[in-house]
N, C-alpha and C positions, 0 to 999 in steps of 0.2 A: 504493501499499499504506499509506503512512502517513495518509491520509485517514481509511483503516478504520480506525484507531487511535485517531486523534483528529482527527475532524471539525471541530473548532474551533480549531484551530490555523490565527491568521491568515495568517502567514510561510509553511508551506506552500502553502495557497491563492497567498497572493502568487506565490510562486514558479511555482507551475503555472501561472499567468495569464501572468507574465512569458515562460516557455518557449514557451507556447502562442502567444504574441505572436510569437515570435524564431520559429517553427516556422510562421506565417500560418494559425494555428488558432484565426481571432477567434471563434470562439460559444465554445469553451472558454474563450478567455481573457477574453471578458465574463463569464460565466459566474464566473469565478475570482476576477475582480476585484469584482463583485456581491455577491459571498459574505465578500469581505475587510470591504467596506464592513458590511454585515451584521451582520460581528464586530465591526469597529471604524469607527463614522460618520464618526470626524473622522480617519480616514487620508487625508491628501492627495493620496499617491501614488497609492493606489488609485483616488480618484477621477480624478487625471488619466491612467492610464494606461486607463482604460474610457474616455474623452473621446476616448484617442487612439484605442482600439479603432474606437471608432462615428465618430470624425470620418474620420478618415485610411485605415482600413482598410476599414472599412465604405461610406465616404463618407455616412455618415448624420449629417450636421452640425445637422440642428435637434434630434435627438437627443441627440447630443452637448455641442451648448448647452446645453440643456435641464438634462445631468447637471452642465453647469458652473454654471447658474445655484444648484440645490443646495447645491453644495458651497461658492459664495462665502457661502452663509447664515450660517456657522461663522466666528466673528470673527478667528478662529487661521489663517486657510489663505495662505500664504504668496505674492507676488506673480507667482511663475510661472504660477502658475493662474489668476490675473486675466488675466495676456501671453496662455495659452493661450485663455480666452475671446474676446477683443478680438481674436485670429488667426480661430478659426472664425467668431465675428459680421461679418468684414469680406467675408462673399460679396456684391456689388455687388447678384445680383436680391434678398437678403433682410436689408440691413440695417436695424437698429433703433436710430437714432441715441440716441434716448432711454435705452435700456439701456446702451448703451455710455456715456453721457455720465454716468448715474447709478450705474456701477461706478467711473468715473473720480473721480466726487466721494469716493465711498465709499474710495478707494486715497487720496486726499489727506489729509483726515480719519483716517485711519490714521496716515499721515505725521507730521500735527499733533500727535497725543496722544502721539506719541514723546519 
C-alpha cells in the first residue's frame, strides 16, 4: 500500500527487498533492490543485497559478479563490497585473476590516498 502512495520512496523499496529476501521470495527481492538502485544509484547496500540475492540465493554467480563490478565503479564504495566481489569471484571454475588483482590494486590506492 505504501508503494501505491509513493513509488519513489527508496526506503520502502529497500524494506520490501529485505523482507522478501528473508521470506525467500527472491524475484520480488531482486526487483525491489533494482528499484532502489534506479532511484539511488550510489546505494551500496542495495547493490550488496542484490548481489546476495543473485549469488547466494539464486546461484547466479556471473550475474552477481557483474552487479558488483558495476557497483565497484563508484569511488565511495565501502570495503565490504570489494570483499563480496572477491568471495564471488573465487569460484575455481571461473577465477579471473586479472580482475581480482585490478580490484586489489584499486583498494591499495584508495588506502594510500587517505
